[in-house]
DRENPA-3360 file (N, C-alpha, C; in nm, 2 decimals, always signed):
BEGIN
1 = MSNSAEFL = +0.10/-0.11/+0.01/+0.01/+0.02/-0.01/+0.09/+0.13/+0.01 ~ +0.07/+0.23/-0.09/+0.15/+0.33/-0.11/+0.15/+0.44/-0.01 ~ +0.03/+0.46/+0.05/+0.02/+0.55/+0.14/-0.11/+0.52/+0.27 ~ -0.12/+0.61/+0.36/-0.22/+0.60/+0.48/-0.36/+0.60/+0.42 ~ -0.38/+0.67/+0.34/-0.53/+0.67/+0.30/-0.56/+0.54/+0.23 ~ -0.47/+0.49/+0.14/-0.51/+0.37/+0.07/-0.53/+0.25/+0.18 ~ -0.44/+0.26/+0.29/-0.46/+0.16/+0.38/-0.58/+0.17/+0.47 ~ -0.62/+0.30/+0.50/-0.72/+0.32/+0.58/-0.86/+0.26/+0.49;
9 = NFLQEQIN = -0.84/+0.28/+0.37/-0.96/+0.25/+0.27/-0.97/+0.09/+0.27 ~ -0.84/+0.03/+0.27/-0.84/-0.13/+0.26/-0.90/-0.18/+0.41 ~ -0.87/-0.11/+0.52/-0.89/-0.15/+0.65/-1.06/-0.15/+0.66 ~ -1.14/-0.06/+0.59/-1.25/-0.01/+0.61/-1.31/-0.13/+0.53 ~ -1.25/-0.18/+0.41/-1.30/-0.26/+0.32/-1.30/-0.41/+0.42 ~ -1.20/-0.41/+0.48/-1.19/-0.57/+0.55/-1.32/-0.57/+0.66 ~ -1.33/-0.45/+0.73/-1.43/-0.44/+0.82/-1.58/-0.47/+0.77 ~ -1.59/-0.40/+0.64/-1.71/-0.42/+0.58/-1.75/-0.58/+0.54;
17 = NNQFLSPE = -1.63/-0.65/+0.50/-1.64/-0.76/+0.46/-1.61/-0.88/+0.56 ~ -1.60/-0.83/+0.67/-1.58/-0.93/+0.78/-1.44/-1.01/+0.77 ~ -1.37/-0.95/+0.72/-1.22/-1.02/+0.68/-1.12/-0.95/+0.77 ~ -1.03/-1.02/+0.85/-0.92/-0.96/+0.94/-0.81/-1.01/+0.95 ~ -0.70/-0.95/+0.95/-0.58/-1.03/+0.98/-0.56/-1.09/+1.11 ~ -0.48/-1.20/+1.14/-0.45/-1.24/+1.28/-0.41/-1.15/+1.38 ~ -0.48/-1.16/+1.48/-0.43/-1.08/+1.60/-0.28/-1.10/+1.64 ~ -0.21/-0.97/+1.69/-0.10/-0.97/+1.73/-0.08/-0.93/+1.90;
25 = QQTIFWET = +0.01/-0.97/+1.95/+0.05/-0.91/+2.07/+0.00/-0.79/+2.13 ~ -0.13/-0.76/+2.14/-0.17/-0.64/+2.21/-0.28/-0.66/+2.29 ~ -0.30/-0.58/+2.38/-0.41/-0.58/+2.49/-0.48/-0.48/+2.48 ~ -0.61/-0.51/+2.51/-0.70/-0.39/+2.52/-0.79/-0.44/+2.63 ~ -0.82/-0.33/+2.74/-0.91/-0.39/+2.85/-0.97/-0.21/+2.90 ~ -1.08/-0.27/+2.97/-1.15/-0.15/+3.01/-1.13/-0.14/+3.13 ~ -1.10/-0.01/+3.18/-1.06/+0.04/+3.34/-1.13/+0.17/+3.37 ~ -1.19/+0.21/+3.49/-1.25/+0.30/+3.53/-1.33/+0.38/+3.40;
33 = EKLVITNK = -1.38/+0.28/+3.33/-1.48/+0.34/+3.20/-1.42/+0.39/+3.12 ~ -1.30/+0.34/+3.11/-1.22/+0.41/+3.00/-1.13/+0.30/+2.91 ~ -1.14/+0.31/+2.79/-1.03/+0.21/+2.70/-0.90/+0.23/+2.73 ~ -0.83/+0.14/+2.76/-0.69/+0.15/+2.80/-0.60/+0.05/+2.69 ~ -0.54/+0.10/+2.62/-0.47/-0.01/+2.52/-0.30/+0.00/+2.57 ~ -0.25/-0.12/+2.58/-0.12/-0.16/+2.60/-0.05/-0.22/+2.48 ~ +0.03/-0.17/+2.44/+0.13/-0.22/+2.32/+0.28/-0.27/+2.35 ~ +0.29/-0.38/+2.35/+0.44/-0.42/+2.41/+0.54/-0.33/+2.32;
41 = TLSNKTSK = +0.51/-0.32/+2.20/+0.61/-0.26/+2.12/+0.62/-0.09/+2.13 ~ +0.53/-0.04/+2.17/+0.51/+0.11/+2.20/+0.52/+0.17/+2.33 ~ +0.51/+0.08/+2.42/+0.51/+0.13/+2.58/+0.54/-0.01/+2.68 ~ +0.60/+0.06/+2.78/+0.66/-0.03/+2.90/+0.56/-0.08/+3.00 ~ +0.45/-0.07/+2.98/+0.34/-0.10/+3.07/+0.33/-0.24/+3.08 ~ +0.25/-0.29/+3.17/+0.25/-0.44/+3.18/+0.13/-0.45/+3.12 ~ +0.11/-0.56/+3.06/-0.01/-0.60/+2.98/-0.11/-0.68/+3.06 ~ -0.23/-0.65/+3.02/-0.36/-0.70/+3.10/-0.42/-0.79/+3.06;
49 = TVILTPHA = -0.52/-0.86/+3.07/-0.62/-0.93/+3.02/-0.72/-0.87/+2.96 ~ -0.76/-0.93/+2.83/-0.88/-0.89/+2.75/-0.99/-0.90/+2.83 ~ -1.06/-0.80/+2.86/-1.22/-0.83/+2.91/-1.29/-0.74/+2.82 ~ -1.28/-0.71/+2.69/-1.36/-0.62/+2.65/-1.51/-0.70/+2.58 ~ -1.53/-0.73/+2.49/-1.64/-0.79/+2.42/-1.59/-0.94/+2.36 ~ -1.69/-0.98/+2.30/-1.67/-1.12/+2.21/-1.56/-1.10/+2.09 ~ -1.57/-0.94/+2.06/-1.49/-0.92/+1.94/-1.37/-0.87/+1.99 ~ -1.32/-0.90/+2.12/-1.17/-0.85/+2.14/-1.06/-0.89/+2.06;
57 = SIISSIFA = -1.04/-0.98/+2.01/-0.96/-1.03/+1.93/-0.94/-0.97/+1.80 ~ -1.09/-0.92/+1.72/-1.08/-0.87/+1.59/-1.03/-0.73/+1.63 ~ -1.10/-0.66/+1.75/-1.05/-0.52/+1.77/-0.88/-0.52/+1.77 ~ -0.84/-0.60/+1.86/-0.69/-0.61/+1.89/-0.62/-0.62/+1.74 ~ -0.67/-0.69/+1.66/-0.61/-0.70/+1.53/-0.61/-0.57/+1.47 ~ -0.71/-0.51/+1.48/-0.73/-0.39/+1.39/-0.62/-0.28/+1.45 ~ -0.60/-0.27/+1.57/-0.53/-0.18/+1.65/-0.37/-0.22/+1.60 ~ -0.34/-0.35/+1.60/-0.21/-0.40/+1.56/-0.18/-0.35/+1.42;
65 = QLTERLNW = -0.27/-0.37/+1.35/-0.26/-0.33/+1.20/-0.24/-0.17/+1.19 ~ -0.30/-0.07/+1.26/-0.32/+0.05/+1.25/-0.14/+0.08/+1.31 ~ -0.10/+0.03/+1.41/+0.05/+0.04/+1.46/+0.13/-0.01/+1.36 ~ +0.13/-0.11/+1.32/+0.22/-0.19/+1.21/+0.25/-0.10/+1.11 ~ +0.12/-0.05/+1.05/+0.13/+0.03/+0.91/+0.15/+0.16/+0.91 ~ +0.10/+0.25/+1.04/+0.11/+0.38/+1.04/+0.22/+0.43/+1.15 ~ +0.32/+0.32/+1.20/+0.41/+0.35/+1.31/+0.47/+0.49/+1.28 ~ +0.51/+0.56/+1.17/+0.54/+0.67/+1.15/+0.48/+0.78/+1.21;
73 = IFDFINTE = +0.34/+0.79/+1.23/+0.28/+0.90/+1.26/+0.32/+0.90/+1.41 ~ +0.38/+0.81/+1.48/+0.41/+0.84/+1.63/+0.53/+0.94/+1.64 ~ +0.61/+0.97/+1.53/+0.69/+1.10/+1.55/+0.63/+1.20/+1.56 ~ +0.51/+1.21/+1.50/+0.43/+1.34/+1.54/+0.34/+1.34/+1.64 ~ +0.24/+1.25/+1.66/+0.16/+1.24/+1.79/+0.21/+1.15/+1.88 ~ +0.17/+1.19/+2.00/+0.19/+1.13/+2.12/+0.12/+0.98/+2.14 ~ +0.18/+0.89/+2.17/+0.12/+0.76/+2.15/+0.00/+0.74/+2.23 ~ +0.01/+0.77/+2.36/-0.07/+0.81/+2.46/-0.21/+0.85/+2.41;
81 = EFYQSLAT = -0.19/+0.98/+2.35/-0.30/+1.06/+2.31/-0.35/+1.01/+2.18 ~ -0.28/+0.95/+2.11/-0.37/+0.88/+2.00/-0.42/+0.75/+2.03 ~ -0.39/+0.68/+2.13/-0.47/+0.56/+2.17/-0.60/+0.63/+2.21 ~ -0.59/+0.72/+2.33/-0.70/+0.78/+2.39/-0.80/+0.82/+2.28 ~ -0.76/+0.90/+2.18/-0.86/+0.94/+2.08/-0.94/+0.83/+2.05 ~ -0.88/+0.71/+1.98/-0.94/+0.59/+1.95/-1.04/+0.54/+2.04 ~ -0.98/+0.54/+2.15/-1.06/+0.48/+2.27/-1.18/+0.58/+2.28 ~ -1.18/+0.71/+2.24/-1.30/+0.77/+2.26/-1.41/+0.75/+2.15;
89 = AVINNDPN = -1.36/+0.71/+2.05/-1.41/+0.68/+1.94/-1.50/+0.55/+1.96 ~ -1.45/+0.46/+2.04/-1.49/+0.35/+2.08/-1.62/+0.36/+2.19 ~ -1.58/+0.46/+2.30/-1.66/+0.47/+2.44/-1.78/+0.54/+2.35 ~ -1.78/+0.61/+2.25/-1.89/+0.72/+2.22/-1.99/+0.60/+2.15 ~ -1.95/+0.49/+2.12/-2.03/+0.37/+2.08/-2.09/+0.28/+2.18 ~ -2.18/+0.20/+2.17/-2.27/+0.13/+2.25/-2.15/+0.01/+2.25 ~ -2.08/-0.02/+2.39/-1.97/-0.15/+2.38/-2.03/-0.25/+2.35 ~ -2.16/-0.28/+2.35/-2.21/-0.40/+2.28/-2.26/-0.41/+2.15;
97 = SSAKNLLT = -2.24/-0.29/+2.10/-2.25/-0.30/+1.93/-2.16/-0.39/+1.88 ~ -2.22/-0.41/+1.74/-2.10/-0.51/+1.66/-1.96/-0.44/+1.68 ~ -1.89/-0.56/+1.61/-1.75/-0.52/+1.59/-1.74/-0.42/+1.49 ~ -1.82/-0.44/+1.37/-1.81/-0.36/+1.26/-1.84/-0.22/+1.29 ~ -1.95/-0.18/+1.38/-1.97/-0.07/+1.40/-1.86/+0.01/+1.51 ~ -1.79/-0.06/+1.60/-1.67/-0.03/+1.66/-1.56/+0.02/+1.59 ~ -1.53/-0.08/+1.50/-1.40/-0.07/+1.42/-1.41/+0.04/+1.31 ~ -1.56/+0.04/+1.26/-1.56/+0.18/+1.16/-1.55/+0.30/+1.22;
105 = AIVQKTAN = -1.58/+0.31/+1.36/-1.58/+0.44/+1.45/-1.42/+0.44/+1.46 ~ -1.37/+0.34/+1.49/-1.19/+0.37/+1.50/-1.11/+0.42/+1.37 ~ -1.16/+0.36/+1.24/-1.10/+0.39/+1.13/-1.15/+0.54/+1.10 ~ -1.25/+0.58/+1.13/-1.33/+0.73/+1.10/-1.23/+0.81/+1.20 ~ -1.20/+0.77/+1.30/-1.12/+0.86/+1.41/-1.00/+0.87/+1.35 ~ -0.93/+0.76/+1.30/-0.80/+0.78/+1.27/-0.79/+0.85/+1.14 ~ -0.88/+0.84/+1.03/-0.89/+0.91/+0.92/-0.91/+1.09/+0.96 ~ -0.97/+1.12/+1.07/-0.99/+1.23/+1.09/-0.85/+1.31/+1.15;
113 = IFNDYRVN = -0.79/+1.23/+1.22/-0.63/+1.25/+1.26/-0.56/+1.30/+1.15 ~ -0.56/+1.23/+1.07/-0.50/+1.25/+0.92/-0.55/+1.37/+0.86 ~ -0.65/+1.40/+0.86/-0.73/+1.53/+0.80/-0.71/+1.66/+0.86 ~ -0.70/+1.64/+0.98/-0.71/+1.76/+1.10/-0.58/+1.81/+1.16 ~ -0.49/+1.70/+1.17/-0.36/+1.71/+1.24/-0.27/+1.80/+1.17 ~ -0.17/+1.90/+1.21/-0.08/+1.94/+1.13/+0.05/+1.96/+1.21 ~ +0.15/+1.98/+1.14/+0.29/+1.96/+1.18/+0.36/+2.08/+1.15 ~ +0.43/+2.11/+1.25/+0.56/+2.23/+1.22/+0.66/+2.19/+1.12;
121 = VFVYGTLL = +0.66/+2.26/+1.03/+0.81/+2.23/+0.94/+0.86/+2.36/+0.89 ~ +1.00/+2.35/+0.87/+1.07/+2.47/+0.85/+1.12/+2.41/+0.72 ~ +1.07/+2.48/+0.59/+1.12/+2.46/+0.49/+1.24/+2.59/+0.42 ~ +1.33/+2.52/+0.35/+1.43/+2.62/+0.30/+1.49/+2.62/+0.17 ~ +1.42/+2.51/+0.08/+1.47/+2.49/-0.04/+1.35/+2.47/-0.15 ~ +1.35/+2.36/-0.22/+1.24/+2.32/-0.32/+1.09/+2.32/-0.27 ~ +1.08/+2.31/-0.15/+0.96/+2.31/-0.08/+0.90/+2.48/-0.06 ~ +0.98/+2.56/-0.10/+0.97/+2.72/-0.09/+0.84/+2.75/-0.20;
129 = PGEINHYL = +0.80/+2.85/-0.17/+0.69/+2.91/-0.28/+0.75/+2.93/-0.39 ~ +0.72/+2.91/-0.52/+0.77/+2.92/-0.63/+0.86/+2.82/-0.69 ~ +0.93/+2.72/-0.60/+0.99/+2.61/-0.63/+0.91/+2.49/-0.68 ~ +0.99/+2.39/-0.73/+0.95/+2.29/-0.79/+0.87/+2.19/-0.70 ~ +0.91/+2.16/-0.59/+0.81/+2.07/-0.50/+0.70/+2.13/-0.40 ~ +0.70/+2.27/-0.43/+0.61/+2.34/-0.33/+0.46/+2.30/-0.33 ~ +0.43/+2.22/-0.44/+0.28/+2.13/-0.44/+0.28/+2.03/-0.35 ~ +0.39/+1.99/-0.28/+0.37/+1.88/-0.18/+0.34/+1.95/-0.04;
137 = MAGSVFLA = +0.33/+2.08/-0.06/+0.28/+2.16/+0.06/+0.12/+2.20/+0.06 ~ +0.08/+2.14/-0.02/-0.09/+2.17/-0.04/-0.16/+2.16/+0.08 ~ -0.23/+2.27/+0.13/-0.33/+2.25/+0.24/-0.24/+2.31/+0.36 ~ -0.09/+2.33/+0.36/-0.03/+2.42/+0.46/-0.04/+2.54/+0.50 ~ -0.02/+2.55/+0.61/-0.04/+2.71/+0.65/+0.07/+2.79/+0.68 ~ +0.07/+2.89/+0.61/+0.21/+2.96/+0.62/+0.22/+3.04/+0.77 ~ +0.29/+3.01/+0.87/+0.33/+3.12/+0.99/+0.40/+3.23/+0.98 ~ +0.52/+3.19/+0.93/+0.62/+3.32/+0.92/+0.73/+3.29/+0.85;
145 = DDSLANAE = +0.81/+3.41/+0.79/+0.94/+3.37/+0.77/+1.01/+3.33/+0.88 ~ +1.11/+3.28/+0.86/+1.20/+3.24/+0.97/+1.34/+3.20/+0.93 ~ +1.42/+3.16/+1.05/+1.56/+3.11/+1.00/+1.62/+3.03/+1.13 ~ +1.71/+2.94/+1.08/+1.80/+2.84/+1.17/+1.94/+2.87/+1.17 ~ +1.98/+2.94/+1.30/+2.10/+2.92/+1.34/+2.20/+2.82/+1.35 ~ +2.35/+2.85/+1.35/+2.42/+2.76/+1.36/+2.38/+2.64/+1.25 ~ +2.37/+2.69/+1.13/+2.34/+2.61/+1.00/+2.40/+2.65/+0.87 ~ +2.42/+2.58/+0.80/+2.50/+2.64/+0.67/+2.41/+2.55/+0.55;
153 = LYNASKYP = +2.42/+2.63/+0.43/+2.32/+2.56/+0.31/+2.43/+2.55/+0.20 ~ +2.42/+2.43/+0.11/+2.50/+2.41/+0.03/+2.41/+2.39/-0.11 ~ +2.47/+2.41/-0.24/+2.41/+2.42/-0.35/+2.42/+2.29/-0.41 ~ +2.35/+2.19/-0.43/+2.36/+2.04/-0.50/+2.29/+2.05/-0.63 ~ +2.30/+2.17/-0.70/+2.23/+2.22/-0.85/+2.09/+2.22/-0.81 ~ +2.03/+2.10/-0.81/+1.87/+2.13/-0.81/+1.81/+2.13/-0.69 ~ +1.88/+2.11/-0.60/+1.82/+2.14/-0.46/+1.92/+2.17/-0.34 ~ +1.90/+2.23/-0.24/+2.01/+2.27/-0.13/+2.02/+2.15/-0.04;
161 = ILIIGKGV = +2.14/+2.16/+0.04/+2.16/+2.06/+0.14/+2.19/+2.16/+0.26 ~ +2.10/+2.13/+0.38/+2.14/+2.21/+0.49/+2.20/+2.11/+0.62 ~ +2.31/+2.16/+0.66/+2.36/+2.08/+0.75/+2.39/+2.19/+0.87 ~ +2.42/+2.12/+0.97/+2.44/+2.20/+1.11/+2.61/+2.26/+1.08 ~ +2.61/+2.41/+1.12/+2.74/+2.46/+1.08/+2.77/+2.59/+1.16 ~ +2.82/+2.71/+1.10/+2.85/+2.82/+1.17/+2.76/+2.94/+1.12 ~ +2.66/+2.92/+1.02/+2.60/+3.04/+0.96/+2.46/+3.03/+1.00 ~ +2.36/+3.08/+0.93/+2.23/+3.10/+0.94/+2.16/+3.06/+0.81;
169 = VHGKHYQV = +2.06/+2.98/+0.83/+2.01/+2.94/+0.70/+1.84/+3.02/+0.70 ~ +1.80/+3.07/+0.60/+1.67/+3.14/+0.60/+1.58/+3.05/+0.53 ~ +1.45/+3.06/+0.58/+1.33/+2.98/+0.50/+1.21/+3.03/+0.56 ~ +1.09/+2.94/+0.59/+0.97/+2.96/+0.60/+0.93/+2.86/+0.72 ~ +0.84/+2.90/+0.80/+0.77/+2.82/+0.89/+0.63/+2.79/+0.85 ~ +0.62/+2.66/+0.83/+0.47/+2.62/+0.80/+0.42/+2.52/+0.91 ~ +0.26/+2.52/+0.90/+0.21/+2.37/+0.97/+0.15/+2.31/+0.84 ~ +0.19/+2.19/+0.83/+0.18/+2.11/+0.73/+0.09/+1.99/+0.79;
177 = PLKNMEAL = -0.01/+1.95/+0.70/-0.13/+1.86/+0.72/-0.02/+1.71/+0.75 ~ -0.06/+1.66/+0.85/+0.01/+1.52/+0.89/-0.01/+1.43/+0.77 ~ -0.11/+1.44/+0.68/-0.10/+1.32/+0.59/-0.02/+1.36/+0.47 ~ +0.03/+1.49/+0.46/+0.17/+1.56/+0.37/+0.29/+1.48/+0.41 ~ +0.31/+1.44/+0.53/+0.44/+1.40/+0.57/+0.51/+1.30/+0.51 ~ +0.43/+1.18/+0.48/+0.47/+1.06/+0.41/+0.56/+1.16/+0.28 ~ +0.47/+1.22/+0.21/+0.52/+1.26/+0.08/+0.65/+1.35/+0.10 ~ +0.65/+1.41/+0.18/+0.79/+1.50/+0.23/+0.91/+1.42/+0.27;
185 = DKLEEHPN = +0.86/+1.32/+0.36/+0.98/+1.22/+0.39/+1.02/+1.11/+0.27 ~ +0.96/+1.11/+0.18/+0.96/+1.04/+0.05/+1.06/+1.12/-0.03 ~ +1.02/+1.23/-0.05/+1.11/+1.33/-0.12/+1.25/+1.37/-0.07 ~ +1.26/+1.38/+0.06/+1.38/+1.38/+0.13/+1.46/+1.26/+0.15 ~ +1.41/+1.15/+0.14/+1.46/+1.00/+0.15/+1.49/+1.02/+0.31 ~ +1.41/+1.03/+0.39/+1.45/+1.02/+0.52/+1.42/+0.88/+0.57 ~ +1.49/+0.84/+0.64/+1.61/+0.89/+0.72/+1.73/+0.85/+0.67 ~ +1.74/+0.83/+0.52/+1.85/+0.77/+0.46/+1.96/+0.88/+0.40;
193 = YYCREILT = +1.88/+0.99/+0.34/+1.98/+1.09/+0.30/+1.96/+1.20/+0.36 ~ +1.84/+1.27/+0.38/+1.82/+1.36/+0.48/+1.77/+1.29/+0.61 ~ +1.78/+1.37/+0.72/+1.73/+1.31/+0.87/+1.63/+1.43/+0.89 ~ +1.51/+1.42/+0.94/+1.41/+1.49/+0.98/+1.44/+1.50/+1.15 ~ +1.48/+1.64/+1.21/+1.48/+1.63/+1.33/+1.41/+1.76/+1.39 ~ +1.36/+1.78/+1.52/+1.32/+1.89/+1.56/+1.42/+2.01/+1.61 ~ +1.39/+2.12/+1.54/+1.52/+2.20/+1.61/+1.45/+2.35/+1.64 ~ +1.51/+2.42/+1.71/+1.47/+2.55/+1.78/+1.50/+2.66/+1.64;
201 = LTSGKQAW = +1.40/+2.74/+1.60/+1.42/+2.81/+1.51/+1.47/+2.94/+1.58 ~ +1.52/+3.08/+1.51/+1.55/+3.19/+1.54/+1.43/+3.26/+1.65 ~ +1.30/+3.23/+1.57/+1.22/+3.30/+1.65/+1.17/+3.22/+1.79 ~ +1.24/+3.13/+1.81/+1.20/+3.05/+1.94/+1.12/+2.93/+1.92 ~ +1.05/+2.92/+1.79/+0.95/+2.82/+1.78/+1.04/+2.67/+1.76 ~ +0.96/+2.58/+1.77/+1.03/+2.46/+1.71/+0.96/+2.39/+1.60 ~ +1.02/+2.32/+1.53/+0.97/+2.29/+1.38/+1.08/+2.15/+1.35 ~ +1.02/+2.06/+1.25/+1.09/+1.97/+1.19/+1.17/+2.04/+1.07;
209 = VYLGKKSL = +1.31/+1.98/+1.10/+1.38/+2.03/+0.97/+1.45/+1.91/+0.92 ~ +1.48/+1.91/+0.79/+1.52/+1.82/+0.70/+1.67/+1.85/+0.72 ~ +1.77/+1.78/+0.78/+1.92/+1.80/+0.80/+1.99/+1.69/+0.68 ~ +2.08/+1.76/+0.61/+2.20/+1.68/+0.54/+2.31/+1.59/+0.62 ~ +2.39/+1.51/+0.58/+2.49/+1.45/+0.63/+2.61/+1.55/+0.58 ~ +2.73/+1.59/+0.68/+2.82/+1.65/+0.60/+2.88/+1.60/+0.49 ~ +2.89/+1.48/+0.48/+2.97/+1.40/+0.36/+2.90/+1.44/+0.25 ~ +2.77/+1.50/+0.23/+2.70/+1.49/+0.11/+2.74/+1.64/+0.04;
217 = VRDLPRIT = +2.82/+1.73/+0.13/+2.85/+1.86/+0.11/+3.00/+1.89/+0.06 ~ +3.06/+1.79/+0.06/+3.23/+1.79/+0.08/+3.26/+1.89/-0.05 ~ +3.19/+1.85/-0.15/+3.28/+1.93/-0.28/+3.16/+2.01/-0.35 ~ +3.04/+2.06/-0.24/+2.96/+2.14/-0.30/+2.99/+2.30/-0.27 ~ +2.93/+2.36/-0.35/+2.97/+2.53/-0.29/+2.85/+2.56/-0.20 ~ +2.91/+2.65/-0.12/+2.82/+2.71/-0.01/+2.75/+2.84/-0.04 ~ +2.62/+2.84/-0.02/+2.53/+2.95/-0.05/+2.57/+3.04/+0.07 ~ +2.64/+3.12/+0.08/+2.69/+3.23/+0.19/+2.56/+3.29/+0.25;
225 = SGNWYKR = +2.47/+3.33/+0.15/+2.37/+3.41/+0.22/+2.26/+3.30/+0.31 ~ +2.27/+3.18/+0.30/+2.21/+3.11/+0.35/+2.06/+3.11/+0.30 ~ +2.03/+3.16/+0.19/+1.90/+3.18/+0.13/+1.88/+3.10/-0.02 ~ +1.81/+2.99/-0.04/+1.79/+2.94/-0.14/+1.77/+3.03/-0.27 ~ +1.67/+3.14/-0.23/+1.62/+3.22/-0.36/+1.72/+3.31/-0.39 ~ +1.84/+3.32/-0.31/+1.97/+3.38/-0.35/+2.09/+3.30/-0.40 ~ +2.07/+3.20/-0.42/+2.17/+3.10/-0.47/+2.23/+3.15/-0.61;
% end
């Protein structure tokens, strides 16, 4: 599956057709009228016994699938908050309703997260307005012109490479839809070519920045202005 939207559609089809993958090691249980999820791969909490409904194994399977296929979103969303939002979707349904209704609510809640959640990103090269890859910023909200201190910008002909250094790199701060981040990571070949890290901008705001490796710029000319537009 090429992206999250396709996976969520696939998952909904599974639900509609009552076809599910085998459950993995994940436990769901009710405690003080709230759904609490424990996943050994994401938490150090102690697993507890499943005491949900006769459909617990199916629901556990769906959570496992979401975790496996969409694990990258936990870079941006707190795991506990994510599961709590899914739990709310379940609690808002009758716990005795069919598994199909419960799982449909979970998938819809997950889809809403992709549609509504935004991520702070600092862009400085081909994602800037007027540049070749700016279309990948569709739906983003421009916050401010900003810059990154202790950084250097190098010209790789068709794109820049930013590394940690002694200068200042100028760019723009956006809030980017979570669903766009897959495409940005693919463009930047994160984490193999560029590495996405949270850094503090000159404004004091924090944002994700795609950093290159120093070995990549060894023979490249530096953009001394730190501004891709002025290359």
